[in-house]
C-alpha positions, -999 to 999 in steps of 0.1 A, spaced: 720 266 -207 756 255 -203 757 218 -212 756 195 -182 745 223 -158 716 245 -148 736 276 -155 719 298 -182 739 309 -212 731 345 -204 746 373 -183 728 400 -162 740 436 -165 726 468 -152 729 506 -157 716 535 -138 710 573 -141 694 600 -121 656 601 -125 642 635 -135 631 656 -106 593 662 -103 584 627 -117 569 598 -98 601 578 -108 622 604 -89 598 604 -59 598 566 -56 632 555 -68 655 586 -72 672 568 -101 663 551 -134 676 516 -136 677 491 -165 686 455 -160 693 433 -191 696 396 -195 717 390 -226 725 358 -244 762 352 -245 762 336 -280 737 358 -299 742 390 -279 705 395 -280 685 410 -250 664 381 -237 647 399 -208 646 434 -194 634 451 -162 634 488 -154 624 511 -127 589 522 -137 559 530 -114 535 511 -137 535 476 -151 523 489 -184 554 511 -188 577 481 -178 559 458 -203 560 484 -231 597 491 -226 604 454 -226 586 449 -259 608 476 -274 641 462 -261 638 424 -260 654 408 -291 678 436 -298 714 426 -306 736 448 -284 766 444 -307 747 466 -331 753 496 -308 729 517 -287 720 543 -314 695 523 -333 677 512 -301 678 547 -287 660 560 -318 632 534 -314 628 544 -278 628 581 -286 602 576 -313 579 553 -292 584 561 -256 571 595 -246 575 599 -209 593 625 -187 618 597 -178 627 587 -213 662 603 -214 671 589 -180 661 555 -192 681 558 -224 712 568 -203 706 538 -180 701 515 -210 733 528 -227 752 522 -194 739 486 -192 748 479 -228 783 494 -223 788 472 -193 779 441 -214 804 451 -241 831 455 -215 824 420 -201 823 406 -236 857 422 -244 873 409 -212 856 375 -216 852 373 -178 821 352 -180 837 321 -195 862 308 -170 840 306 -139 813 289 -159 836 264 -175 850 255 -141 815 249 -127 805 228 -157 835 204 -154 
């Protein structure tokens, strides 16, 4: 939390990619989406949600991703997902995850999250 406010010290970012045709993900959503809540100080993923048809897939994906420091780059996390996540939508999810992580790195480099929050806190 930002001191003196109820504003969390995190940011929410998302990434999307086309879902593979012929999958239930494609039939229901058309896209794979990954939403990350990232701590602004530690750069660790605090929470994740993704477009899955089942709760088990969402939960398993979250256990693989939560706690990862996005400043370490996507390659290491992609290897973990590739080794542990064997679904037809895996590559689409990796692309969406990479896009969300890139969005966070852009925000971080621009430091756009600081000024509005400091204004609200004062």
